[in-house]
N, C-alpha and C positions, 0 to 999 in steps of 0.2 A: 302785808304780803310776805315780808321776811319771816314773820312768825308762822305763817302757813307752810312755807317751805321747810322750816325746821320740823314741824309736826309730821309732814309727809316723809321726811328723811328718817324720823324716829320710827314711824310705822313700817317703813321699808326694812329698817334694821331688825325690828322685832319679827317681821315676816321671814326674813332670811335666817334668823336664829331658830325659828320654829321648824323651817324646812331642814336646816342642818341637824337639828336635834332628832327629827323623825328619821332622816337618812342614817344617822349614826346608830339608832336602836332597832330599826326595822329589819335590817339584814341579819344582825345577830339572832333576833327572834325567829326569823325564817330558817336560819341555819339550825338553831336549837330545835325548832319544830321538826325539821327534816331529820335531824339526828335522833330525836325522840321516836319518829316514825321508823327510821332505820333500825333503831335498837329494838323496837317492838316487833318489827318484821323478823329480825334476827332471832329474838326470843321465841316467837311463834314457830319459826322454822326449826329452831333447836328442839322445841318441845315436840313438834311433829316427828322430827327425826328420831327423837328419844322414844316416843310412843311406838313408832314403827319398829325400832330396834328391839324394844321390850316385847312387842307382839311377835316378831320373828323369833326372839329367844324363847318365848312361851310356846309358840308353835313347834319349834325344834325340840323343846323339852318334852312337850306332849307326845310328839312323834317318837322321840327316843324312849320315852316312858312306855308307850304302847309296844314299840319294837322289843324292848327289854322284857316286857311281860309275855309277849307271844312267842319269843324265841324259844326253840327247843320243844314246843308244845304240840305241834301238829296243826296249829291255826295258821293259815296262810291265805293271802289274797290271790285271786285268779283273774288274769286279764281277759277282757271281753274280746272275742275274735269276730264280732259282728253278729248281734242278736243271739249270743250264746249264754246269756245270763241264766236261762233255764237249765243248761247243762252244768254251769258252775254251781248252781244251787244244789243240784243232785249230787255232784262230786263232794261238796262240803258235808252233806248229810252222811254220805258213805264213809269218807275218810276219817270222820270224827265219831264213828259209831263204836261204842265199847265192844271189846272182843275182837276187833279187826286190827287194832294198832300193832299187836305183836305179830300178826300174820303179815301185814304189809312191811313191817320192819325187817322181817326175816327173809324177804324175797331178795336174793342177791342181784347186784347190778349186772345186767347182761344186755349189751347193745344189739346182740344178734336176735334176741327174743322180742318179737313184736306182737304182744297180745295185751289184753286189758289188765290182767293182774300184774304184769311187768310194769306197765305205765303207772299204775297206782302205787306200786312199790317204790318206783323212782320219785314220784310226786311226794309220797310220805316222807322219804328221806330228806327231800328239800325242805319240807315243812318243819322238820325237826332240827334243821341247821340253825346255828345262832344268828346268821345274817338274815334269814327269813324274808327274802325279797319276793314280790309277787311273781307267780309262775304263769306260763302260757301253756295250758293243757292241749296243745295242738294235736298230739298223738292220740289223746282220748277222743277228741272230736272227729279225727279221721276215722278211727275205728268205729265210732258210733254211726258215722255216715255209711260205713260198709254194712252195718247191721240193718239199717233202714235208710233207703234212699231219700226219704223226706227230709232228713237232717242236712243233706247236701245243699238244699236250697237256701240255707242260712236265714230262715225265717224263724219267728218265735214259735216255740213248741211247748208241749206239756211237760213240765219238770218231773212230775210223778211217773209218767211213762218213760222218760229218759232214765230215771233212777232204776226202774224195773229192768230196762234193757241192759244197763251197765252191770247190775248185780247178777243177772242171768249170764252175761258174757264171762264175768269172772268165775262164776260157778261152773260154766262149761270148761274153762281153762283147767280148773282143778280136776273135774271129772275126766277130762281127756287124758290127763296124766295118771289117772287111777286105773285099776284093773277090772272094774265092773261097770256095766252100763247103769245109768241112773236116769229115770224118767223125771220130767220137770215137775209133774204132780203125781202123787201116789194116793191110792184109796183102798179101803177094805170095807166090804159089806158084811153085816151081821144079820141073823134071822130074827133077833129079838134085842130089846134094850138090855144093856149089860149093867151089872152092878158096878159100883165105883172101883172096886178092886180089879174086876175083870177088865174094865175099861182101861185102867192104867197099864195092865199087862199087855193089852192089845196095842196101846199106843207106843209104849217104850220097848217092848220086846219083839213086836212084829212090824208095825207101820213105820216108825221112824228109822229102824235099821234097814228096812226095805227101801225107804226113801233116800237114805244117805249112806250108801254102801262104801263110798270113798272118803268118808269123814270130811266132807266139804265144810270149810269154815263159814261160808255164806249160809248154807242150810242150817248149821247149828245155831247161828246167830239170829236168823230172821224167820225160819219156817215153823209155823205152828200147826195145830190140828183143830178142825171144826167138825162137829157131828150134825148131820142133816137128817131129820126124821120126816118122811112124807107119809101121811095117813089117808087112806081111801075112806069113802063113806061106809064101806063094808067092814072097816076095822083093820084091814091088812096094812102092814107098815113096811116101808122100805127104809132101812137104817144104814147110813153110810158115813164113814170117817174119811176125811180127805185133808191133805196138807194145804196150807195157805200161807202166802208171803205178805201180801198187802191187804189190809182190811179197809174196804170202802164204806164210809159212813155217810148215810143220807142226813141232810139237815132238816128234813121234814118227813112226814109219814108217807110210806109207799101206799098209794091208792090203787087197790086191785079192782077188777070188774065186780067182784062180790061186794066190795065196800061201796061202790057206786050204786049197785042194785039195792043195797040196804040203806042207802043214804048215810053211810058211816063216814062223813066227811070230817077232815081235820086239816085245814090249810095252814095251820100255825107253823112257824119256823121255830125249831128247837132253841132253847136258851143255853144249854151246856152239853158237853160231850157225853155225860151220863145218859141223857135222853136219847142221844144218837145210838149209843150202845144198846139201850133197851129196845129201840126200834129194830136194830140189827138182829137181835135174838127173839123178837116177838113172834109168836105163832101167827101165820098169815093164811088166809083162805084164798085159793086160786080156782079158776075154772080151766077147762081143758084147752082153751085157746091161748093160755098164758104159760103153758109148760108142756113138756113131752112125757110127763109122768105116766107110767103104765102100771096098772094093777094086775099082778100075776094071778090073783085069786079070781077077779072078775073077768080077766082076759080082755080088758078094754082100757081106753083112756077115760077115767071117770069124769063126769060132768063137773064135779068140784072136789077138791081135796085140801087138806091142811098141810102146811110145811113149817118147820121150826129149825132154825140154825142156832147152835150153841158153841161157844169157844171153850173147848174142853182141855186143850193144852196151848198155852201161850208161850212163845219163845223168849229168850233173853232180851231181844230187841223187837219192839212192835212198830210197824209202819202203818199209820192211819192216813188214808186219803180222804179229805173232806170233799164231798160231792157238792160243790157250790154252783155248778152249771157254768155258763159262759161259753158253751159250744153249741153248734147247730141250732141257732136261734133260741136257745134256752137262756134267759137272763141270769146273770150271776147274782147269787145271794150275797148281799153285802152286810147282813146283820152280824154283829159280834157274837161269836160262839165262845162261851166261857170254857176254859180247860185249865187244869192245875199246872202251874209252872214253878211254884215254890212249895207245893205240897204234893202228896202222893196221889196217884190215880189208882183206885181200887176197882178191879174187874169182878164180874159175877162168879168167877171160879176161885176168888179169894186172893189172887196174886196182886201185888202192888208194884207200881211203876213210877219212875221219875222222868220228867221231860228232859231231853238233852239236845233237841234240835227242832227247828221249824223251817219250812219253806213257805215264803210269802210271795204274793203277786199283787203289784200295784196295777190297777186297770180293771176293766169290766169284761175282758175277753182272755181266755186261756192262751190264745195265739197272738196276744199283743201285750202291751204293758211292760213291766220290769219285775223280774224275780230277784229276791234277796233272802238272806238267812238270819236266824238267831241261833248261835251255837254255844253250848255250855262246855267249859273245860273241866277236867277232872277235879280241880280244886274248887269248883263251884262258880267261877267267874264266867259271865256271859259276854259274848261278842256279837256285834252286828256286822255282817259281812255282805257287802254289795259289790260283786266282782272283785276288783283289786283293792277296794277300800275296806279297811278293818278298823273298827272302833270299839272301845269298851262300853258296855251297857251299864250305866249308873242307876237308871230308873227301871227296875224290873217290870213295872206295870206295862211298859211298851212292848214286852214280849207277847202279851195277849192282845191280838189285833184282829180286825175283821178281814184282813188280807191273807190270813193263814190258809194254806192249801194242804200242806203236809205236816204231820206231827210224828216225831220219833221219840219213843219212850224206852227206857231201860229198866229191866226187872231188878228189884232190890231184895 
């Protein structure tokens, strides 16, 4: 019995020692674990903070870099005033057109003059400033709404149409201050097809001086001449030279009634802009229901006749409007049309051009979606401009897109 008690006491002592040992070492381990976790959390937070700081620094550096590159250049972001990206896109193409920079820069600041050319002069000076903050072209939108009431609704509109309205309004401002009246379009008819020499004399000595009596910068920069020859079945021809500002290019073949009658179908969408230009200048056959053509020899509207349009004089800047559809239940053509953006575009008259701007539309409807630009600076750098957002284009392949609606080229 005595030995049994001794054994129990011994076991009790051992048990107490074990408990004491565990209590002595468990807490420090827990503390160490907590310390390790705290240190790890702190390290993680420090790393996150560092990464965020580095990103902020990079974003600031990229922003400063972009601002330093676009300062003084005429490249400027434009704030959206509520579905006005169509107008901002048109403004960018105009204000960055070669030949207009000197004109806009020379317009003196005059707060009493409230017209389109003054608004563009003011905007250009802001674009050339070193600070180069995004502008709000409120005055331009107000004036555009006065030109056509549809713009007052602040719904999405056709950017190419807005561009035409703005250019014509600036042109009107110039001609109003001139001494002579100037018609929007000018034409001259001839009795026969002219030789190349006589054609040049007619264009440069008669038609263009008649068309631009006040030396309008807009007309010098954008207005070209096309020749239209209409030929009756009897052989009589109507030959007319007329001025043109925007060249509308179909992306597929124009199907006339005569084509349908002869089953001359071609539903193919063109692959490149050269095919579009060939279609524009292709000789087409029409019937009397498709035109008001009148033969002075037959004294009637002929049952059918042929017509061919040729670009005989192309201006320093060409505006191409790609007819993709997207209005009046006509589905938008979304196929990529290839056009030169880092090489020259050669026309049938031998002149060569380089791309300096595009107007693009995201979406399937010309009155919806979002418009944006690609604009080339004088030194060859390209920028993507979406309202107030301006970024440098590093991959030039993105300039060629199936969203392009407007192409602007400059003669070299």
